[in-house]
C-alpha positions as CSV (number, residue, x, y, z in Angstrom):
1,M,-65.0,-14.8,30.5
2,A,-65.2,-11.2,31.8
3,N,-65.6,-10.5,35.5
4,A,-68.6,-8.5,36.9
5,F,-66.7,-5.2,37.0
6,E,-65.5,-5.5,33.4
7,T,-69.0,-6.4,32.3
8,V,-70.5,-3.3,34.1
9,I,-67.8,-1.0,32.7
10,L,-68.3,-2.3,29.1
11,K,-72.1,-1.8,29.5
12,M,-71.6,1.7,30.8
13,R,-69.4,2.4,27.8
14,D,-72.1,1.0,25.5
15,L,-74.6,3.4,27.1
16,G,-72.4,6.4,26.5
17,M,-71.6,7.2,30.1
18,F,-67.9,7.7,29.4
19,Q,-68.4,9.7,26.2
20,F,-71.1,12.0,27.5
21,L,-72.7,11.6,30.9
22,L,-69.7,11.5,33.2
23,P,-67.7,14.3,31.4
24,F,-71.0,16.3,31.4
25,M,-71.5,15.8,35.2
26,L,-67.8,16.7,35.9
27,T,-68.0,19.9,33.7
28,T,-71.3,20.9,35.3
29,T,-69.8,20.5,38.7
30,I,-66.7,22.6,37.8
31,F,-68.8,25.3,36.2
32,Y,-71.1,25.4,39.2
33,G,-68.2,25.6,41.7
34,L,-66.5,28.4,39.7
35,L,-69.8,30.4,39.5
36,R,-70.4,29.9,43.3
37,K,-66.8,31.0,44.1
38,S,-66.9,34.0,41.8
39,K,-70.4,35.1,43.1
40,I,-71.0,36.7,39.7
41,F,-74.7,36.4,40.1
42,G,-74.8,37.4,43.7
43,E,-75.0,35.6,47.0
44,E,-78.8,35.4,47.5
45,F,-80.8,32.2,47.1
46,R,-81.8,33.1,43.6
47,A,-78.1,33.0,42.5
48,I,-78.0,29.3,43.4
49,T,-80.6,28.6,40.9
50,V,-79.1,30.8,38.2
51,N,-75.6,29.2,38.9
52,A,-77.2,25.8,38.4
53,V,-79.0,26.6,35.2
54,V,-75.9,28.4,33.7
55,S,-73.6,25.5,34.6
56,L,-76.0,22.9,33.2
57,V,-76.5,24.8,29.9
58,A,-72.7,25.5,29.5
59,A,-71.7,21.9,30.2
60,F,-74.4,20.6,27.9
61,M,-73.1,22.9,25.1
62,V,-69.5,21.9,25.8
63,W,-70.2,18.1,25.7
64,S,-72.7,18.2,22.8
65,A,-70.0,19.6,20.5
66,P,-68.0,16.4,20.2
67,I,-71.1,14.4,19.4
68,I,-72.4,17.0,16.9
69,L,-68.9,17.2,15.3
70,G,-68.5,13.4,15.3
71,V,-65.3,13.5,17.4
72,N,-64.8,10.6,19.8
73,I,-63.0,11.8,23.0
74,E,-63.7,8.8,25.1
75,T,-60.3,7.1,24.7
76,S,-58.3,10.3,24.9
77,L,-60.2,11.6,28.0
78,A,-59.8,8.2,29.8
79,S,-56.1,8.2,28.9
80,F,-55.7,11.8,30.0
81,F,-57.2,11.1,33.5
82,L,-55.2,7.8,33.8
83,Q,-51.9,9.5,33.1
84,G,-52.8,12.6,35.2
85,T,-53.7,10.3,38.1
86,S,-50.5,8.3,37.6
87,A,-48.4,11.5,37.7
88,T,-50.2,12.7,40.8
89,L,-49.6,9.3,42.5
90,I,-45.9,9.5,41.6
91,V,-45.6,12.9,43.3
92,L,-47.6,11.7,46.3
93,V,-45.3,8.6,46.7
94,G,-42.3,10.9,46.5
95,L,-43.7,13.2,49.1
96,L,-44.5,10.2,51.4
97,M,-41.0,9.0,51.0
98,A,-39.5,12.4,51.7
99,S,-41.8,12.8,54.7
100,M,-39.8,10.0,56.4
101,F,-36.8,12.4,56.6
102,F,-38.5,15.7,57.3
103,P,-40.3,17.1,60.4
104,P,-43.9,16.1,61.0
105,D,-45.5,19.4,60.0
106,L,-43.6,19.9,56.7
107,A,-46.3,22.0,55.0
108,T,-46.2,24.8,57.6
109,E,-42.4,24.7,57.7
110,L,-42.3,25.1,53.9
111,Q,-44.7,28.0,54.0
112,K,-42.3,29.8,56.3
113,L,-39.5,29.6,53.9
114,D,-38.9,32.4,51.4
115,A,-37.5,29.9,48.9
116,V,-40.9,28.4,48.3
117,K,-42.4,31.8,47.5
118,K,-39.5,32.6,45.2
119,H,-39.8,29.3,43.3
120,G,-43.6,29.4,43.1
121,V,-43.4,30.5,39.5
122,A,-41.1,27.6,38.7
123,I,-43.5,25.2,40.3
124,L,-46.4,26.7,38.2
125,V,-44.4,26.4,35.0
126,M,-43.4,22.8,35.7
127,S,-47.1,22.0,36.4
128,I,-48.2,23.5,33.2
129,L,-45.5,21.6,31.3
130,A,-46.6,18.4,32.9
131,L,-50.2,19.1,32.0
132,L,-49.2,19.8,28.4
133,A,-47.1,16.6,28.2
134,I,-50.0,14.6,29.5
135,T,-52.4,16.2,27.1
136,V,-50.1,15.5,24.1
137,S,-49.3,11.9,25.2
138,S,-52.9,11.0,25.9
139,G,-54.0,12.1,22.4
140,L,-56.3,14.8,23.8
141,V,-54.4,17.4,21.8
142,N,-55.9,16.0,18.7
143,V,-59.4,16.8,20.1
144,F,-58.4,20.4,20.9
145,L,-56.5,21.0,17.7
146,P,-58.2,18.7,15.1
147,G,-55.9,19.9,12.2
148,F,-52.8,18.9,14.2
149,R,-52.3,15.2,14.1
150,F,-49.5,14.7,16.6
151,G,-47.7,11.5,16.0
152,E,-49.3,10.8,12.7
153,G,-46.9,13.0,10.7
154,G,-49.6,15.1,9.1
155,T,-49.4,18.8,10.1
156,A,-50.4,20.2,6.7
157,T,-53.6,21.7,8.0
158,F,-52.5,22.8,11.4
159,W,-51.6,26.5,10.7
160,T,-55.1,27.7,9.6
161,D,-56.4,31.1,10.4
162,E,-58.7,29.7,13.0
163,T,-55.8,27.9,14.7
164,I,-53.6,30.9,14.8
165,S,-56.3,33.1,16.2
166,S,-57.2,30.5,18.8
167,I,-53.6,30.3,19.9
168,A,-53.3,34.0,20.0
169,M,-56.5,34.3,22.2
170,I,-55.2,31.6,24.5
171,V,-51.9,33.4,24.9
172,L,-53.7,36.7,25.5
173,L,-56.0,35.2,28.1
174,L,-53.1,33.4,29.9
175,G,-51.0,36.5,29.7
176,T,-53.8,38.6,31.2
177,V,-54.3,36.1,34.1
178,F,-50.6,36.0,34.7
179,I,-50.4,39.8,34.8
180,L,-53.3,40.0,37.2
181,V,-51.9,37.3,39.5
182,W,-48.4,38.7,39.4
183,G,-49.6,42.3,40.0
184,G,-52.1,41.2,42.7
185,G,-49.3,39.3,44.5
186,K,-47.1,42.4,44.6
187,S,-49.8,44.7,45.8
188,E,-50.6,42.4,48.7
189,S,-47.0,42.3,49.9
190,K,-46.8,46.1,50.5
């Protein structure tokens, strides 16, 4: 017999909370926070309403797509967050263990070191590689690239024109962000 928590979680799954409602709420919050931080619609009170409407519409469009396309992301998304949280906990436990041997205010001491600034790109690259590994291992890559069935041996439909153009656009966007961040960091140091 299932305990009360298991019964509630299964009922929530039956109601579609994990497939639509919770991801929708998370995406809406992220979009709203990004709009507030960028202040693209201004800082006045009206901008708050515009930010809310834009984030709700954008999140609804994002999370209606899997339902319209008939793609089930519930399992992959839950696995992604579980593995991401596990990886974060591993790093946290490592930092806790290391803190036993370092001074009490380790964060400020590390910020003073030039080695941390020099290795910031390496930390960023390792974080991106960890994110990609978690995305592939959770099965979420099959949602983002439906023609690419990782682990199933079928890559015949992966290299379509849409996939190549999507990869090119992602590389272009990431390259632009990298150049802006890299260039912005050098101009601040002068």
